[in-house]
N, C-alpha and C positions, 0 to 999 in steps of 0.2 A: 693211960699212958703205958707204952711197952718199954721194958728195960732193954738197954743196948746189948746185954748179954744173951738176949733171945735171938740175936742176929749173928750170922756167921761173919759178916763184914759190914763196914760202914763206908759208903761211897759218896764223894762230893764231886759234882760236875759243874764246871764253869762253861755255860752254853754260849756259843758265838755263832756268827753267820758263816764261818769258813771251817773252823775246827772246834773241838770241845776238849778242854783240859780236864783231867780227872785225877782223883786221889783215892786209893783204896787202902783201908786199914782193916786187917783181919782182927776181929775181936779177940782180946786176950794177949795181943802183941803190941809192941810199940813201933814196929816197922811199917813204913808207908810206901806204897807203890804209886808212882806218878807217871802220867803219860798223856798222849793226845789221841783223840778219835777223829777220824775224818768226818766231814759233814755230808755223808751220803747215807741213804737208808741201808745199803749193804754193809757199810763200815760199822754203823751203830748196831745193826742186827748181829754181825759177827762178834762184836765186843760183848754184847749182852749174852749171847749164847756161850761165849767163853767163860763169863762169870757164872752162869748156871752150871756149866760142866765143872768148873773149878770148885764150886761150893756144893756140888752134888744135890742141887735142888733145895738147899737150906735157905732160910730167909736172909735177904740182903737189903739193908736200908739204903735208900738213895735220896740225896738232897741235891736239887737242881737249882742253880742260881740263874 
């Protein structure tokens, strides 16, 4: 089992057929960022690339519902 502090962020995604709600929590903080991702490959790709850039290639844990 990997400890949560070995990740830069914890992400939860509520998957749907039209949009996907997400919540991002940076490890070590209590602030949460919430938003919606469109249901297109381009929107998902842009969002994931943004996470990779934001966290500079560090590990990000993702939980998909």
